[in-house]
C-alpha positions in Angstrom: 142.3 -49.8 74.7 139.9 -52.6 74.0 140.8 -55.9 72.3 139.1 -55.0 69.0 141.0 -51.7 68.7 144.3 -53.4 69.6 143.7 -56.2 67.0 143.0 -53.5 64.3 146.3 -51.8 65.2 148.2 -55.1 65.2 146.7 -56.2 61.9 147.3 -52.8 60.3 151.0 -52.8 61.4 151.4 -56.4 60.2 150.0 -55.7 56.8 152.0 -52.5 56.5 155.2 -54.3 57.2 154.2 -57.1 54.8 153.5 -54.4 52.1 156.9 -52.8 52.7 158.6 -56.2 52.3 156.7 -57.0 49.1 157.2 -53.6 47.4 158.7 -50.7 49.2 158.1 -48.2 46.4 154.4 -49.0 46.0 153.9 -48.8 49.8 155.7 -45.4 50.0 153.5 -44.2 47.1 150.3 -45.4 48.8 151.3 -43.9 52.2 152.0 -40.6 50.4 148.6 -40.7 48.7 146.8 -41.5 52.0 148.6 -38.6 53.8 147.6 -36.2 51.0 144.0 -37.4 51.1 144.0 -36.9 54.9 145.6 -33.5 54.6 142.9 -32.4 52.1 140.1 -33.6 54.4 141.4 -31.9 57.6 139.5 -28.6 57.1 136.3 -30.5 56.4 136.7 -32.8 59.4 137.5 -29.8 61.7 134.4 -28.0 60.5 132.3 -31.1 61.2 133.7 -31.2 64.7 133.0 -27.5 65.2 129.4 -28.0 63.9 128.9 -30.9 66.3 129.9 -28.7 69.2 127.6 -25.9 68.0 124.6 -28.2 67.6 125.1 -29.8 71.0 125.4 -26.3 72.5 122.1 -25.2 70.9 120.3 -28.5 71.4 121.4 -30.1 74.7 120.3 -33.7 75.3 118.1 -32.8 78.2 116.1 -30.4 76.0 115.8 -33.0 73.2 114.5 -35.5 75.8 112.0 -33.1 77.3 110.6 -32.2 73.8 110.4 -35.7 72.5 108.8 -37.1 75.6 105.8 -34.8 75.2 104.9 -35.9 71.7 102.9 -38.9 70.4 105.1 -41.9 69.5 104.7 -41.3 65.8 105.5 -37.6 65.9 108.3 -38.3 68.5 109.8 -40.9 66.2 109.9 -38.5 63.3 111.3 -35.6 65.4 113.9 -37.9 67.1 114.9 -39.2 63.7 115.3 -35.7 62.4 117.4 -34.6 65.4 119.5 -37.7 64.9 119.9 -36.9 61.2 121.2 -33.4 61.8 123.4 -34.3 64.7 126.7 -36.2 64.6 127.9 -37.8 67.8 130.4 -40.6 68.2 129.0 -44.0 69.2 130.6 -44.0 72.6 128.6 -40.9 73.4 125.5 -41.8 71.5 124.7 -45.1 73.3 124.8 -43.5 76.8 122.8 -40.6 75.4 120.1 -43.1 74.3 120.1 -44.5 77.8 119.6 -41.0 79.1 116.7 -40.4 76.8 115.0 -43.6 77.9 115.6 -42.7 81.6 114.1 -39.3 80.9 110.9 -41.0 79.8 111.3 -41.1 76.0 109.7 -44.2 74.4 112.0 -46.9 72.9 110.9 -46.3 69.3 111.9 -42.6 69.1 115.0 -43.3 71.1 116.1 -46.0 68.6 115.1 -43.8 65.7 117.3 -41.1 67.2 120.2 -43.5 67.8 120.1 -45.2 64.4 119.8 -41.9 62.4 122.5 -40.5 64.6 125.0 -43.2 63.5 123.7 -43.9 60.0 122.5 -40.7 58.4 124.9 -37.8 58.0 123.6 -34.3 57.1 126.6 -32.8 58.9 129.0 -35.0 56.9 127.1 -34.6 53.6 129.6 -32.1 52.1 132.5 -34.4 52.7 130.6 -37.5 51.6 129.5 -35.7 48.4 133.0 -34.6 47.7 134.4 -38.1 48.1 131.6 -40.3 46.7 129.5 -38.1 44.6 126.0 -36.5 45.0 123.9 -39.4 43.8 125.6 -42.0 46.0 125.4 -39.6 49.0 121.7 -39.0 48.5 120.9 -42.7 48.0 122.9 -43.8 51.0 121.5 -41.2 53.3 117.9 -41.8 52.1 118.1 -45.5 52.5 119.8 -45.1 55.8 116.9 -42.9 57.0 114.3 -45.4 55.8 116.1 -48.4 57.4 116.6 -46.4 60.7 112.9 -45.9 61.0 112.3 -49.6 60.2 114.8 -50.6 62.8 113.1 -48.3 65.4 109.7 -49.9 64.6 111.1 -53.4 64.9 112.8 -52.6 68.2 109.5 -51.1 69.5 107.8 -54.4 68.8 110.6 -56.5 70.3 111.1 -54.3 73.4 
């Protein structure tokens, strides 16, 4: 476990104990609410995990790299951003995957577009986000995230 994760756990434990000492009834009520929210989201989260596995089975990283490497930079950036938008991969897998794409010959701009949309835009998580935050917020957040992801990719292409 890294120091950041450890500090999050320590901080959470500290504040939980502080909350229990301050008002045990409110803390118990808050924990019960959090548990019920988590229980209600389990089905959605499991379906997201299933969908991730299905997408990665249909579109393995090697095929994505082979396709994107053959396109012009502009088209490759749009295609990579689209793949990133419909795929959901944890960051600890996404960053090595980006390295794999670059090693496979994919330009930096499409790779960064893929990586940023992968972590910022959530088509797979759209139903859960819509349920929790509302349709308008979800559309605006995902739309702005897509636009910013393309902007970040272009800036990285200039810098690198």
